N, C-alpha and C positions, 0 to 999 in steps of 0.2 A: 203026702204029709198028713199025719194024724191031726184032725181039727183041734182036738183037745190040747195037743202039744203046741199047735200054732197059737191058740188062745193063751196057753200058759206062757209061751214066749213073749206075747204082747204084754201080758201082765208083768213079766219080768223086766221089760224095757221101760215101762211107764215111770217107775221111780227114778230111773236115770234121767229121763226127760225132765221130770219135775225138779230134780236137784240141779240140772243144768240151767233151767230157767231161773231158779232161785239164785244161782251163782251170777247170772247175767244181771239180774235186778240188783244184787248186792254191789256189783262193780259199778252199775249205773248210779246207785246211791252214793258210793264213794266219790265218783267223778263229780256229781252234783254238789256234794259237800265241799269238795276241793274248790270248785268254781265259786261257790258261795263265799268261801274264805278269801279267795283271790280278789273277787269283786268288792268284798267288804273292806279289804286292805287298801285297794285302789281308791275306793270312795273315802275311806278315812284319811289317806294320804292327801287326796284332793282337797278335803276340808281343811286339813292342817296347812297346806300350801296357801290356800286362800286367806286363812286367818293370819299367817305369817306375813303375807303381802300387805294386808290391811294394817297390821302392827307396824311394819317398816314404813309405810306411807304416813301413818299418824306420827311416828317419831320424827321423821324428816320434816313434816309440816310444823311440828312443835319447835324443832331446832331453828328453822328459818324464822319463825315468829319471834322467838327469843332474841335472835340477832337483830331482827328488824326493829323490835321494841327498843333495844339499846341504842340503835342508830337514828331513831326518829323522835327522840325526846325534844320537846319544844324549847326547853331551857338548855343552852349550850353547856352550862356547867354540869348538867346531868347526863351528857352523852357518855355512853359506855356503861351506865347503870343497868342493873338487871332487876326484874321484879322479885319481890318476896313470894314464897309459896302461897297457896290459897288461904284465905281467911275462913277458917272452919266455922266461925260463928255465923256465917252466912249460908251454910249448907241447908238446903231445903227452901230457901227464900228465892225471890225473883232476881237476886244479885249473886246467887251462887256462882263460884268460879272467879270471884274478884280477889286480887292479890291483897295480902296484908300490907298495911302502910309501913310497918317496921318489922324487922326480924333480927334475931341474934344469929350471926354467921359463924361457921357454915350452917345453913338451914336446909331442911328437907321436908317436903310435904307434897300435897297434890298440886299438879300444874294449874296455875291461875288462868285457865283457858279464856275466861271472859275478858280479863284485862289485856290478854294478848290478841283479842279479836278473832278467836278461833271457832267459836261455837262449842258445843259440848263434845269435845274431841275424845274419842274412845279408841282402844286398841282392838285387835282382832277377837279378843275374848269378851268385849263389851265393857271393860274396866276403864276407869279414868287413868290417865297417865300421871306419873309422879315426877318430882323435880328437885334437884339439889343445886344450891348456889354457893359459890366460893366466898370466903371472906375477902373484903376489899372491894366488892362490886355493888355496894350501896352508898359509897362515899360520893362526895361532890368534887373530889379531886382525882377522878379516874383519868388515866392517860395510858399510852402504850407501854409505860414502864410498870403499870399495876400488874403484879404477878398473879397468875392463876394458881390456886392453892388446893385444888382437889386432886388427890392421888388415886390413880386407877391401875390396878394390877401391879402395885408396887412402884409405879413410876410417878414421882412427885411432880406437881405442876402440870398434870395432863390436861385439866379442864377448868374453865371458869364456871361452867354449869353442866349438868347432866340431866337428860330426860330418860325416864324408865317406863317400860311396860312390865307390870308385875307378874304376868303369867297367871296360870290357874293356881288355886290353893295347893299347898304342898307341905308335907311334914306336920300335919295337924293344924294348919292355919284355918281360921274361921273368919268370915267376912259378913257380919250382919249389916243390914242397910244403914249407912252412916247418917247421923243427924247432927245438928249443932250441939246437942247435949252429949252425944256419944260419937265424936268424930272418928274418922278412920285411923286405925293404929298401924303405923308403918311396919311393925313386926309381923302383921298379918298379911302384908302385901309384898314386901321386899325381903330378900333372903340374905343369909350370912352377914358379912360386914356391911352390906348395903343398908341395913336397917338399924344400925347402932348409933346413928346421930353424929358421928364424927366426920372427918374429911377423907376417909379411906374407903374405896369402893372396888368391887371385883366384877369381872364380866363372865366368869365361869365358876363351876363348882360341881360336886357330885350330883348325878341325875336326880336322886331322891331327895336332894336338899336345896336345889337351885334351878330356877327357870326364868330369872329376870332377863330382860333384853334392854340394853343401854345404848344411848347415843350421846356422845360428848360434844360440848361446845368448847373448842380450844381457844386459847388467848389469841392466836394468829387469825383464826376464823372470825372471831368477834371484831378485832381491831382492823381487819382488812376492810370491813364495811363501815365501821365507825370513823376511821380516818378519811374515807372518801367523803363522808358527810362533813367532816371538819374542813377538808380541802374545798368543798363546794361553798361552805359558809364564808371562808376566807376570800374565795374568788368573788363571791357576791358583794362582800364589803368593798373590795377593790373596784369592782364595776360601779357600785353606787358612788364611791368617792370620785371616780373618773368622770361620771356623768353629772356630777353636781356643779352647777354654774359657779364660777369663781369671780368675785367682785374685783374689777380692775381699778386700781386707784387712779385718780385724775393725774394728768401730767404735771410735773413740777414746773412752776413758772420759770 
């Protein structure tokens, strides 16, 4: 073989080797990019799952506290009452999270976590929970016949109260740090008909306009606990009466 031809042949093959190596590197980069996307998606989904778990736990804790509050009032005539939303005048103070003493029903505002004995309860996004209360549940004549008057998804009488996780900002919402002078605006936290102040609420909506999460407190859920308290009080009264010594009159001569 002519050496010059052999050398020429080697030179001819080198570009092919280089292009093959470049192609391998290109495919490796594609694989690495794909793996990065996959792991990023998995990580993002994992974070979302954890946030959703924390939100669900916070909503459940708030619901239990609301029912417990209604069933543990010290004055029997107040059994079944629900607290008003948070007193916004106390935001930023050492008593932030305290319920308003009075409210026009139906009322909606931030959850009065301090009055409910919950600590500064937050959802998975780090936001305070919100709360709505039905008309009729601040009266001193509440009983099992008191109707729940909050409508959810078109079904009237669904709830006596609702707790909300507002989700992240959506549709141009802005949430500056609230103060007593500039309290949180429900339209910047809750979506669609959940923020208009009436007694009608929804649990779903278009993705780009709704991300609230709701948990309702139904009439039956509330009074299943309240009526147990009433029954216990009645039983206690009967026990007290039965254990009270009765004066026996002297025999008749």
